[in-house]
N, C-alpha and C positions, 0 to 999 in steps of 0.2 A: 504493500500500500504506500509506504514511504517512497519507494522507487518511482511509482507512478506519479506521485505528487511532485517529486523533484523533476521528473521529466516534463510535466506540464508547466512547471515554473520556469524551466530552462528553454521552453519553446519560444521562438521569436514573437514579439508583440507586434501585431499589425493594426493597432488601433488607429494610427494616423492614416494609414493606407485605406482602411475601411471607411473612416470618416470622410476622407477626400472623395472617394467614389460615391458615397451616399449623398454628399452635398452636390456633386456633379449631376447625379441622376435626378435629384430633387429639382435642381435648376432647370434641367432639360424638360422635366415633366411640367413644371409651372410655365415655362416658355411655350411648350406645345399647347397648353390650354388657351393661349391667346388666339389660336386659330379657330376655336369654337365660337360660333356666332349664331345666336338664335333669333336675331332681329329680322332675318329674311323669312322666317317660318310664318306662314299665313294660315288662316283657317282652312283654306282649300287644300293645303298640304296635309293636314290631319285627315281631311275627308278622303284624299287619295290613298293615304295609308290604310284607312278603314276599308276603303273599297278593295284594295289589294288583299287584305286579310279575308274580306267577305268572298272574294273570287276564289281564293284557295279553299275556303270552307264550302263553297257552293260552285264547284267547277262545272264546265260545260262537258257533260258526260258523252254527248254525241261526238264532240271533237276528240275526247280522250280515247274512245273506243272505235274511232273511225279508222278503217284499214286501207283507205285510199292514200294517194300521194300527199293529200292535204291533211291527213290525220297525224296525231301525235306519235303514234307507233312508227310510222314511216320516217318521220323527221328524226326520231331518236335513233333508228337504225342507221340513217344517213350520217348522223353526228358520230356514232360509234365507228362507222366505217372510215370516216375522215381521220379520227384519232388513231385507229388501228394502222391504216396504211401509212399515215405520216410518221407514226412511231417506228414502223419497220424500216422505212426509208432513212429516217434519222439514225437509227441504230447501225444500219449497214455503213453509213458514211462516218459515224462516230468512232467505230472500232479502229480503222487505220489511223485516224487522227489521234486517238488515245495512245497508240503505240508510238507514234511520232512525238508525243508529248512526254513520254516516260523517260526520265533521265537515266534510268538503269538499263534501258534498252538501246537508245540512240545517243549520239553525242549531245552534250548539254546545249550548244548553240542551236541545234535543230529543235530540241525540246523546248527551249525558251521561245523561239520564234513561233512554233506551233501553238504554244500556250497563249501568246499574245493574240493570235488569230481567233482562238476560242473565246478569249475574254471579249473581243470585239463583237463576236456573234452573240454572246450572252447579254451584252449591254443593251441591244436594241429590243424594245418590247414586242410582243407577238402582234399586237394591234398594228404597229407600224409596218411589220413585215406583211401582214394581211393586206393593208392598203396598197403597198407596193406591188404585191403579186396580183391584186385585182386589176391594177393598171396594165399588167403584162398579159394575163390570161383571161381577163374579164371576170365578172362576178360568177360565183359558183363553187362547187365542192372542190374542184381541182386547185383553186387558189388556197383553200383551207388546208388541203393535203400538203402542198408545198410549204405553207407557213408552219404547220406542225412539224414537218420534217426538219426545217432549218432551225426552229426554236429548240427542238430536241437535241440537236447535235451538241450544242454548248454544254448543257447539263450532263448528258450521257457521257460525253468524252471526259469531262472532269471526274465523274464518279468512276469511270473505267480506269483512268490514270491512277486514282487512289488505290484501287484494287491491284493494279499491275505493280505499283511500287511497293506494296506490302508483301509481295511474293517472296518465298524462300529462294534466294539467289544461288544456293548450293547446287540446285539442279541445273541452272544455266551454266555454272562454272564447270560442272561435269560434262555437259554437252559441248562446251567450248574446248575442253581438253581432248575430246575425240574428234575435233574438226568440224563440228556442225556449223552451218551457216546461220545467219540471223533469222531467215525465213524458217528453217528447220527448228530452231529454238522456239520460235513463236508457235509453230504448228504442233510440235510434239512435247514441248516442255512447259508452255505457258497456257495455251488454250484449254487443255484438259483440266487444269486447275481452276481456270477462271470461268468456265462455262456456266456453272450454277450461279455464281455471283453476277455475271453479266446478265443472265436471264432474269434474275431477281430485280436487278436495276431497271431492265427494260419494262418489266411488268409494272414497276412503281411509276415509271415515266408515262406509261399508257394511262394509268389512273389519273395522273395530272393532265395529260393531253385531252382527256375526255372533257374536262372542265374548260380547257383552252378552246376546244372546238366549239363548245357552246357559246363562248364569248365571241369568237370570230364570226359567228353568224350575224352578229349585230352590225358588222361592216360589209356584209354581203358575201362572205366567204363560205357559204353553204351551212347546212346544219339547222338546228332548231332555233338559233339565235335570231334570225331574221323574222320568222313569224311571231316570236316573242316581242320584239321591239315594235312591230306593226300593231299587234294587239294592244300594247301599252299606249302607243300614240293615239289609237282610236278609242281608248278608254273601255275596251272590251275586257273587263276584269275577269269574267267567267272563263274566257279563253286563256287569259294569263294564268289563272289558277290551274287549268288543265295542263298547260305546258310545264309549269313549275312542278306539279305533282309527278308527271311523267319523268321529268329530268331528275328529280330527287330519287325516285325509285330506281332509275337506271344506274345512277352513281352509287347508290347503296348496294345494289346487286353486284356491280362490277367490283366495288371495293371489297365486298365480302369474299368473293372468289379469288381476287388477286392477293388478298392478305393470306388466305389459306395456301395458295400456291407458293408464295414467297417464303412463308414459314417452312414449308416442306423442303424447298430448295436450300435455304440457309442451314437447316438442321440436317440436311442430307437424307 
């Protein structure tokens, strides 16, 4: 007991550090409160909020269970297809970029240059990419697929790099000693170890891309976002409620299955 007490007393005191961090966080919190402004909130705003809640509680069942191209089910399937295809394309492009960013695989100058490129890709928001691709391909699902693919590259490559750099390098050293090339080391020494981790990361990104695809529809890049914004602009709150209910159910189902698959992959 005395030894434990002496060890506690001998531990460094971080009171000044903790106090400084606490004061800084408090200052940032108070400063952030200055952006909160309720002066522009009008009575109509509360009525709109009430209408949205009422639309969710009383959805348009005909739209919700409509199996035509204008129904919620078709729009949800289109949104999921955009997210899925975009994730696959982004994953294929992210894998070689990840290996080019790994300093334990390629020379450091090449890794540093590739990381700068990935940082630039991650910096631009998905909405901006969507607006640019719409100008190139026109409104529609194809613009959404290209946007999801490009947005996915930055994050997937970064997570892939973290997994690559955490590998046990003894296998690579053994393969180098027997004269294996870089491609052979990647094919036979690295990919078998990284397959489960990579697949888990891709599934996680698909889960995120499903939400991104829903938002991209707001700018005309396909999916369920466009009908949602049209219904909101026309104050058709029952339709808004139907679309939101379908979207929430889809995301919950996808997240449930993706979490189970990722858990099995990580635990082997």
